[in-house]
Backbone bond lengths (Angstrom), bond angles and torsions (degrees), N, CA, C in turn:
res aa  C-N    CA-C-N  psi(-1)  N-CA   C-N-CA  omega(-1)  CA-C   N-CA-C  phi
1 T - - - 1.461 - - 1.520 111.90 -
2 G 1.336 118.75 -13.44 1.457 120.85 176.39 1.521 111.39 -61.81
3 T 1.320 115.62 -42.27 1.460 119.71 178.37 1.522 110.80 -65.86
4 L 1.321 116.37 -41.59 1.467 119.41 178.95 1.524 111.09 -64.95
5 A 1.322 117.62 -36.93 1.466 120.85 177.70 1.525 110.27 -64.36
6 R 1.330 117.15 -41.04 1.472 119.95 177.54 1.524 111.04 -66.23
7 L 1.338 116.40 -39.85 1.463 119.40 177.59 1.528 110.90 -64.23
8 E 1.326 117.87 -41.92 1.458 120.80 178.84 1.524 111.25 -64.51
9 S 1.321 116.71 -35.79 1.459 121.09 175.85 1.534 110.38 -64.80
10 G 1.319 116.39 -44.16 1.462 121.03 177.08 1.522 112.06 -64.49
11 Y 1.319 116.13 -37.71 1.466 121.94 177.76 1.533 109.85 -60.43
12 R 1.337 115.47 -49.11 1.470 119.57 179.63 1.527 111.04 -63.41
13 A 1.332 117.20 -39.37 1.463 121.11 179.37 1.530 110.85 -63.24
14 C 1.329 116.74 -41.45 1.473 120.04 178.06 1.526 110.80 -64.43
15 L 1.312 116.31 -42.76 1.471 119.61 178.85 1.526 110.55 -63.16
16 D 1.332 116.25 -44.84 1.465 120.25 179.92 1.523 111.41 -64.55
17 G 1.324 116.85 -33.28 1.459 121.52 179.59 1.516 113.99 -84.13
18 G 1.327 117.41 -4.66 1.460 120.87 178.57 1.518 114.70 83.21
19 D 1.321 117.41 12.57 1.469 121.41 179.73 1.531 109.47 -90.57
20 R 1.341 115.93 81.09 1.460 120.73 -177.28 1.534 112.84 -64.83
21 P 1.340 119.80 -45.02 1.475 118.48 177.93 1.534 112.62 -61.96
22 G 1.322 117.18 -38.05 1.461 120.61 177.54 1.518 111.21 -65.01
23 A 1.332 116.06 -42.40 1.462 120.59 177.50 1.527 110.07 -64.14
24 G 1.327 117.34 -36.34 1.465 121.13 177.69 1.514 112.09 -63.92
25 A 1.341 116.32 -40.92 1.466 120.41 178.39 1.529 110.63 -65.84
26 I 1.319 116.02 -41.12 1.468 119.27 178.74 1.526 110.08 -67.68
27 A 1.330 117.29 -36.55 1.466 120.66 177.71 1.529 110.89 -61.61
28 C 1.325 117.61 -36.68 1.479 120.87 175.64 1.523 110.06 -60.66
29 A 1.342 116.45 -46.11 1.460 120.35 179.80 1.527 110.76 -64.40
30 L 1.319 117.02 -39.65 1.464 120.87 177.63 1.531 110.78 -63.41
31 S 1.312 116.46 -39.65 1.462 120.13 178.88 1.521 110.94 -60.84
32 R 1.319 115.93 -46.30 1.471 119.66 179.03 1.524 111.22 -65.57
33 G 1.323 117.17 -38.98 1.455 120.82 179.78 1.522 112.53 -65.41
34 W 1.325 116.76 -43.80 1.464 119.78 179.20 1.527 110.90 -69.56
35 A 1.320 117.53 -28.76 1.468 119.74 176.10 1.529 109.80 -65.63
36 R 1.337 116.36 -39.89 1.465 119.37 177.96 1.526 111.76 -65.79
37 K 1.321 116.26 -30.80 1.469 120.90 178.76 1.528 111.59 -83.45
38 K 1.319 115.65 2.68 1.471 122.88 179.51 1.533 111.93 59.34
39 S 1.341 114.59 46.99 1.457 121.68 174.73 1.528 107.15 -116.34
40 P 1.346 117.24 84.32 1.461 119.83 -172.06 1.525 114.17 -62.46
41 A 1.313 118.54 -37.74 1.465 120.03 -177.86 1.524 111.06 -63.74
42 R 1.318 117.01 -46.96 1.466 119.51 179.17 1.526 111.52 -67.53
43 S 1.315 116.26 -36.98 1.456 119.99 179.82 1.537 110.97 -61.91
44 V 1.321 116.96 -48.82 1.468 120.73 179.35 1.534 109.84 -66.63
45 H 1.329 117.36 -38.07 1.467 121.20 178.96 1.529 110.95 -56.81
46 Y 1.317 116.50 -51.03 1.463 119.34 -177.91 1.533 112.23 -71.39
47 A 1.316 117.14 -31.89 1.473 119.27 176.28 1.524 109.92 -63.41
48 R 1.329 116.55 -42.90 1.468 120.66 178.70 1.526 110.61 -66.77
49 K 1.319 117.24 -41.07 1.468 121.05 177.68 1.522 110.82 -59.44
50 S 1.329 116.90 -38.00 1.466 119.38 -179.25 1.523 111.58 -63.25
51 T 1.341 117.10 -35.74 1.466 118.90 178.75 1.525 111.58 -73.79
52 L 1.316 117.10 -29.19 1.463 120.41 178.03 1.526 111.56 -75.14
53 L 1.321 116.63 -35.77 1.462 120.84 -177.33 1.522 112.72 -83.45
54 A 1.304 117.62 -31.01 1.468 121.80 -178.88 1.532 109.55 -135.24
55 P 1.335 117.59 67.29 1.468 119.56 -175.36 1.530 114.20 -66.20
56 E 1.321 117.52 -16.77 1.463 120.50 -179.64 1.518 112.28 -89.41
57 N 1.322 117.09 -0.04 1.456 122.65 -177.49 1.536 109.96 -95.34
58 K 1.313 116.00 113.84 1.473 120.52 -178.51 1.524 112.04 -60.55
59 S 1.322 117.32 -35.55 1.470 119.17 -178.49 1.524 111.54 -66.36
60 S 1.333 118.25 -27.08 1.469 120.41 175.02 1.521 110.23 -63.14
61 W 1.321 115.61 -42.17 1.467 120.11 -178.48 1.523 111.83 -71.51
62 T 1.334 117.26 -38.13 1.465 118.49 178.35 1.531 110.60 -70.33
63 T 1.339 116.79 -33.81 1.464 119.18 175.85 1.517 110.51 -63.64
64 L 1.327 117.08 -44.06 1.459 120.42 177.74 1.526 110.43 -60.77
65 A 1.318 116.62 -45.79 1.470 120.59 -178.37 1.529 111.22 -61.84
66 K 1.320 116.45 -47.85 1.465 120.00 -178.34 1.525 111.23 -66.51
67 T 1.325 116.83 -38.28 1.463 120.62 179.69 1.521 110.65 -64.84
68 C 1.337 116.78 -46.87 1.465 119.81 178.49 1.518 111.13 -60.54
69 E 1.320 116.01 -41.46 1.461 120.41 179.64 1.532 110.96 -64.40
70 L 1.315 116.75 -44.01 1.459 120.79 179.86 1.527 111.47 -62.57
71 V 1.319 116.79 -45.58 1.467 120.41 179.56 1.524 110.01 -65.33
72 A 1.327 117.72 -39.76 1.467 120.88 178.92 1.525 111.36 -63.06
73 L 1.315 117.19 -39.24 1.457 120.70 179.31 1.522 111.99 -67.18
74 R 1.325 116.62 -27.02 1.469 120.74 179.40 1.526 112.86 -84.47
75 C 1.330 117.32 -9.36 1.469 120.34 -179.56 1.521 110.23 -68.11
76 D 1.321 115.26 144.52 1.460 122.01 175.62 1.528 107.77 -65.95
77 S 1.303 117.46 129.54 1.463 121.33 -174.56 1.529 113.35 -63.26
78 G 1.302 118.09 -25.72 1.463 120.16 -177.46 1.516 113.16 -86.07
79 S 1.324 116.14 -70.06 1.459 120.17 -171.64 1.520 113.65 -78.19
80 E 1.315 118.51 -20.89 1.458 120.73 -176.57 1.527 112.75 -114.19
81 S 1.303 118.00 22.24 1.460 119.82 -175.80 1.527 111.68 -65.59
82 R 1.315 116.84 -34.38 1.475 119.79 178.84 1.529 110.83 -66.40
83 R 1.329 116.21 -41.92 1.464 120.77 177.29 1.522 110.15 -61.85
84 A 1.322 117.21 -42.40 1.459 121.17 179.81 1.522 111.00 -61.76
85 K 1.336 117.05 -41.04 1.470 120.24 179.22 1.526 111.25 -63.24
86 V 1.326 116.82 -40.92 1.470 120.63 178.76 1.525 110.12 -65.18
87 L 1.314 116.62 -41.82 1.463 120.04 178.82 1.524 111.89 -66.46
88 F 1.325 117.85 -39.44 1.468 120.11 175.67 1.529 111.30 -63.58
89 A 1.331 117.24 -39.01 1.468 120.35 177.85 1.530 110.55 -64.34
90 A 1.330 117.30 -41.50 1.465 120.80 177.00 1.528 110.74 -64.08
91 S 1.316 115.80 -38.42 1.457 120.61 177.45 1.529 111.04 -62.24
92 A 1.315 116.37 -43.61 1.467 120.57 179.25 1.525 110.82 -60.87
93 R 1.332 117.03 -44.66 1.477 120.56 179.20 1.524 111.27 -62.64
94 A 1.325 116.62 -41.54 1.460 120.38 -178.96 1.531 111.23 -67.80
95 F 1.324 117.38 -40.43 1.473 119.63 176.52 1.528 110.70 -63.05
96 K 1.328 117.98 -39.67 1.467 120.82 177.76 1.526 110.90 -63.50
97 K 1.326 116.57 -41.72 1.459 120.82 178.79 1.523 109.94 -62.73
98 A 1.320 117.47 -44.05 1.464 121.24 178.19 1.527 110.52 -62.55
99 A 1.326 116.87 -39.11 1.466 120.52 179.17 1.526 111.06 -64.06
100 S 1.317 116.57 -36.38 1.463 119.77 179.76 1.527 112.07 -69.49
101 M 1.310 117.44 -15.95 1.464 121.43 -176.87 1.529 113.25 -96.48
102 T 1.320 118.07 -2.31 1.457 120.29 -177.66 1.529 110.82 -108.17
103 S 1.311 114.47 148.44 1.471 119.11 177.71 1.524 111.48 -103.96
104 D 1.314 117.38 -13.13 1.458 121.69 179.21 1.532 109.17 -74.17
105 P 1.340 118.29 117.93 1.461 119.95 -175.89 1.530 113.98 -62.04
106 E 1.329 117.58 -36.07 1.462 120.05 179.81 1.530 110.69 -68.97
107 D 1.317 116.38 -42.13 1.464 120.95 177.48 1.530 110.17 -63.38
108 K 1.325 116.04 -42.30 1.464 120.78 179.36 1.532 110.88 -62.47
109 R 1.331 117.02 -44.01 1.463 121.37 179.11 1.527 110.92 -61.46
110 W 1.330 115.57 -43.90 1.455 120.86 -179.08 1.531 110.85 -64.17
111 L 1.335 117.79 -44.53 1.462 121.17 179.54 1.532 111.53 -65.29
112 L 1.319 116.77 -39.04 1.464 119.44 178.07 1.530 111.45 -67.85
113 E 1.319 116.28 -33.89 1.470 120.16 175.86 1.531 110.37 -65.62
114 L 1.328 116.35 -42.26 1.465 120.22 176.29 1.532 110.76 -63.00
115 A 1.320 116.46 -39.36 1.477 120.72 178.03 1.522 110.27 -63.36
116 S 1.314 116.48 -42.10 1.458 120.49 179.42 1.517 111.12 -63.79
117 D 1.325 117.16 -43.16 1.468 121.04 178.59 1.524 111.02 -62.71
118 A 1.325 116.66 -42.35 1.469 120.10 179.64 1.532 110.94 -66.14
119 A 1.332 115.88 -38.88 1.466 119.51 178.82 1.539 110.53 -63.99
120 K 1.325 117.35 -38.43 1.474 121.17 176.63 1.519 110.60 -63.43
121 Q 1.329 116.22 -41.11 1.468 119.94 178.04 1.529 110.65 -64.84
122 A 1.326 116.80 -34.83 1.465 120.74 179.33 1.536 111.61 -66.78
123 Q 1.325 116.06 -30.57 1.453 120.48 179.06 1.527 111.78 -73.72
124 G 1.302 115.80 -22.22 1.467 119.61 177.08 1.448 111.48 97.31
C-alpha cells in the first residue's frame, strides 16, 4: 500500500496542478494497483476517473473495460449476477470506445471482439 499511497498523492498533486492527462494516467495505475489488492470498488472508481480525466487516451478506456470485466468475473454468480451483467455491459461499451480510437485494423478487430464477448456476457 506504500506504492498506492504515493500514487494517490501524485494523483492529487496532478489534479491540484491542473494536469488532467497526468492525473488520468496515474488513475489508470491506481486502478490496476487496487485490482491487485482485490479492492473492486476503488479499482473501478479510478478506472472511471481515468476516462473522465483523459477521454482521448485509449489506454484509459481499455483499463476501464478490463477492470469492469475482472470485477464482473469475481462476482458471485447467484446474489451478484445483476451487478456482473452491468459491469460486463460497461466493459463492452469501453472496449467499443477504445476500438473507435485506434487506427490499427488488427487492434480494432481484437477490441471489437472483446466488446462482443462482454456484451454476450451482459445478456446472460
